[in-house]
BAKOL-680793 format. One record per residue (C-alpha): residue in one letter; x, y, z. Coordinates in steps of 0.001 Angstrom, whole numbers, plus 500000, padded with zeros to 6 digits. Layout:
BEGIN
AXYZ;...
***
This chain:
BEGIN
X394387240822416944;X392817243476419069;X389813245386417794;X388617248384419660;X385058248332420750;X383274251431419551;X380340252257421608;X377546254659420783;X378946257352423033;X382244257433421146;X380447257805417821;X378311260642419112;X381395262426420457;X383159262155417112;X380019263407415329;X379838266372417713;X383516267167417108;X382983266899413359;X379996269247413560;X382063271767415575;X384823271672412964;X382262272128410199;X380691275055412083;X384083276681412510;X384884276280408799;X381484277716407838;X381962280696410155;X385391281412408677;X384022281126405147;X381159283478406004;X383549285952407654;X385861285862404624;X382976286400402203;X381723289362404264;X385216290903404292;X385584290362400574;X382183291969399962;X383107294994402099;X386405295429400270;X384612295266396920;X382118297851398155;X384916300177399255;X386631299851395900;X383372300581394115;X382828303696396244;X386339304971395526;X385240307133392578;X382248308750394275;X384369311857394977;X384732312432391245;X381006312549390648;X379439315913389886;X376336316481391929;X373882318971390412;X373549322236392260;X376793321863394237;X379024324943394068;X382707324328393463;X385075327179394203;X387770328403391847;X391272327868393207;X393975330420392288;X397501329727393571;X400813331495393119;X401715334802391499;X399215336313389090;X401099337066385881;X399640339500383345;X400843340649379946;X401136344207381285;X403657342995383861;X405682341239381175;X405671344364379009;X407197346379381884;X410215344076382211;X413369345509380618;X416928344174380466;X419121345807383092;X416380346155385727;X417523345440389274;X416046342686391416;X414165345280393464;X412595346743390346;X411527343288389179;X409963342610392598;X408126345937392305;X406708344964388898;X406146341225389337;X405880340750393091;X407840338358395262;X408730335214393310;X407055331987394314;X410240329933393991;X413709331183394891;X416260328437394518;X418881328796397276;X421511327217395005;X420750329477392013;X420179332941393480;X420058334531390037;X416981332610388862;X413479333394390061;X410404331405389095;X406917332832389014;X404184330192388838;X400435330714388674;X397928327860388871;X394217328387388403;X391503325770388543;X387993327025387873;X385319325253389885;X385026321802388405;X387172322746385396;X390593321897384085;X393603323314385906;X395704325830383975;X399267326825384739;X401409329805383720;X405156329942384333;X407806332610384046;X411501332261384880;X413549335426385359;X417366335367385122;X419820337880386587;X423555338512386303;X425116340730388970;X421696341993390161;X420605342980386638;X417838341338384609;X419225339696381478;X416506337335380289;X413153335763381071;X411467332697379642;X408109331094380070;X404559331168378812;X404621334900378039;X406437336972375444;X406715340744375538;X404633342628373030;X406803344739370780;X406459348518370838;X405680348562367109;X402592346431367732;X401437348882370396;X401982351933368199;X400107350377365248;X397205349479367542;X396972353020368920;X397337354548365440;X394591352325364024;X392181353309366824;X392760357052366226;
***
């Protein structure tokens, strides 16, 4: 039976190789722990944008068509599309597949506050206003006359 003769030099070479492998494993473990720490830090910093810093001015953001009750009170059945544009302005959404429906949308977010939205859909038949729906209702003329009579 043949037994290899291990000399001191062979043992030192295998120890050196083992140390290199251990160094490589330690470097990979360190690199992985650093990456994991950085990812955890990024996730923790994700909500910093939602923090309110004192003294920082936040602008109010209005978007869309401003809709007022006075505009709604001017709408009458039978008005043409041009008359509605004169009263309400150009609609924000004109559906190319439904030409007889116009949507007026107004979004407003006060600085740092909750966003509010107002909607109004206007419907036409043969270029004449027939109906509108949304967040507004027209005030009746009897309400207006009682208000003016009570102030006099």
